[in-house]
C-alpha positions in Angstrom: 93.3 102.7 91.1 91.9 99.3 91.3 92.9 95.9 92.3 92.9 95.3 88.5 95.4 98.5 87.6 98.0 97.1 90.2 97.8 93.4 88.5 98.6 95.2 85.4 100.6 97.5 86.3 103.2 95.0 88.6 102.4 92.8 85.5 101.3 89.8 88.8 100.2 86.0 87.8 98.4 83.3 89.6 100.0 81.4 92.1 99.3 77.4 90.9 98.0 75.6 93.2 97.5 78.3 96.3 95.6 81.1 94.8 96.9 84.8 94.8 98.8 86.7 93.0 103.0 87.2 92.9 105.4 88.2 90.0 108.9 85.8 90.6 111.7 88.3 90.9 115.0 86.0 91.5 115.6 82.8 91.4 118.3 80.6 92.5 121.1 78.8 90.4 119.2 75.3 88.8 120.5 71.9 89.9 121.5 69.6 87.3 117.1 68.2 87.8 116.1 71.3 87.0 114.8 72.7 90.7 116.8 75.6 92.0 119.1 75.5 94.4 118.0 75.8 98.5 119.3 78.7 100.3 121.8 78.5 102.8 121.4 80.2 106.2 123.6 81.2 108.7 121.1 80.9 110.8 120.1 77.2 113.5 
């Protein structure tokens, strides 16, 4: 299997301005300004 086969199989897209490839699998609810809400963490 070639890299191109993997890219097509997983429907990967270029990462804007960073390079590389990704596939978004989840996004949190949007805020009123359209941006995703920050994830809260219990870690300090």
